[in-house]
C-alpha positions in Angstrom: 19.3 -11.2 6.6 21.6 -8.8 4.8 19.2 -7.8 2.1 16.1 -7.5 4.6 18.1 -5.4 7.4 19.3 -2.8 4.3 15.6 -2.7 3.4 14.8 -1.4 6.5 17.7 0.9 7.3 16.7 2.9 3.7 12.8 2.5 4.1 13.1 6.2 6.4 15.5 7.5 4.0 12.9 6.8 1.0 9.5 7.2 3.0 11.0 11.5 3.9 11.6 11.8 0.2 8.2 12.4 -0.6 7.3 15.4 -3.2 4.8 16.4 -5.9 7.0 14.6 -8.4 6.9 11.3 -6.5 3.0 11.2 -5.9 2.9 12.3 -9.9 5.6 8.7 -10.7 2.9 7.3 -8.2 -0.4 7.8 -9.7 1.5 6.3 -13.4 2.8 3.5 -11.3 -0.4 2.9 -9.7 -2.7 3.4 -13.2 -0.3 0.9 -14.5 -0.5 -1.9 -11.8 -3.2 -1.2 -9.2 -5.9 0.6 -10.7 -7.5 -3.2 -12.2 -8.7 -3.7 -8.4 -8.7 -0.5 -7.0 -11.3 2.3 -8.5 -12.9 5.1 -7.2 -15.7 2.7 -5.9 -15.2 -0.7 -3.9 -15.7 -3.7 -5.9 -15.2 -7.6 -5.2 -11.5 -7.2 -6.5 -10.6 -4.4 -4.1 -11.2 -2.0 -1.6 -11.3 2.1 -3.1 -8.1 3.8 -1.6 -9.4 7.2 -1.4 -8.3 8.4 2.3 -6.6 5.0 2.9 -3.8 7.0 4.4 -4.4 7.0 8.1 -6.9 4.6 8.0 -7.9 1.8 9.9 -6.4 -1.7 8.7 -9.4 -3.2 6.9 -12.1 -0.2 7.8 -14.1 0.3 4.9 -17.4 -0.9 5.5 -18.2 -1.3 2.1 -15.5 -4.2 1.4 -15.2 -8.1 2.3 -11.6 -8.2 3.9 -9.8 -11.0 3.9 -9.3 -13.2 7.3 -5.4 -11.7 7.3 -6.7 -8.1 6.8 -9.0 -7.9 9.4 -6.8 -9.6 12.1 -4.5 -6.9 11.6 -4.5 -3.8 14.1 -3.4 -0.8 13.4 -3.4 2.2 10.3 -2.3 2.2 7.0 0.9 4.2 7.6 3.5 4.8 5.3 5.5 1.7 6.8 2.2 -0.6 7.1 1.8 0.4 3.3 5.0 -0.1 2.5 5.0 -3.8 3.8 2.0 -4.3 2.3 3.0 -3.7 -1.0 6.6 -5.2 -0.4 4.6 -8.8 0.6 1.3 -8.9 0.9 0.9 -12.6 2.4 3.9 -12.3 4.7 1.9 -8.9 5.9 -1.5 -10.3 6.2 -1.7 -14.2 5.7 -4.4 -14.8 3.4 -4.6 -12.0 1.8 -6.1 -12.1 -1.4 -3.6 -9.5 -3.0 -1.0 -11.0 -5.0 0.2 -8.5 -6.7 3.7 -7.1 -4.8 5.9 -4.0 -5.6 9.4 -5.3 -5.1 11.0 -1.9 -5.5 11.1 0.0 -2.4 11.1 3.6 -4.8 7.9 2.2 -6.3 6.4 1.5 -3.0 7.5 5.1 -2.0 6.0 6.7 -4.7 3.0 5.0 -4.8 2.4 5.5 -1.1 3.0 9.5 -2.0 0.2 8.6 -4.5 -2.2 7.0 -2.1 -2.0 10.1 0.6 -3.4 12.5 -2.1 -5.9 10.6 -2.5 -9.5 11.9 -0.3 
C-alpha cells in the first residue's frame, strides 16, 4: 500500500518534468520496448500511436482493440497512459498488451515522446 501511495504522490512531479531531453530518452525507450508492436501504421500486433496523446481510448478505427480497452471511457491523458503502461492488465482487464513499464521515470519519458507523435 505504501508503494502505491508513493507512486501516486510522485506522478504529478514526474509528469511536470517534461522536457525535450525526456522526450528524446522516451523515444529511445519506445524504440527498445514498444516499436516491435507499434509502428507508423496499425498492424494486428498493435495500433499506430501517432496522435495518441489526447485521443479517445481505443479510438483508432484501423485497429481491433480488446474488449477491455473498448470498455474504457475517456482519453489518453498523461495519467491514463501512465496507469496503462505501469499495469496494462489492471488498467484494462483482457487487454492484449502484455508489456509493462515498471519504472515511473521511464513511463514519464515514454509519455513525453508520445506527446510528440502527430
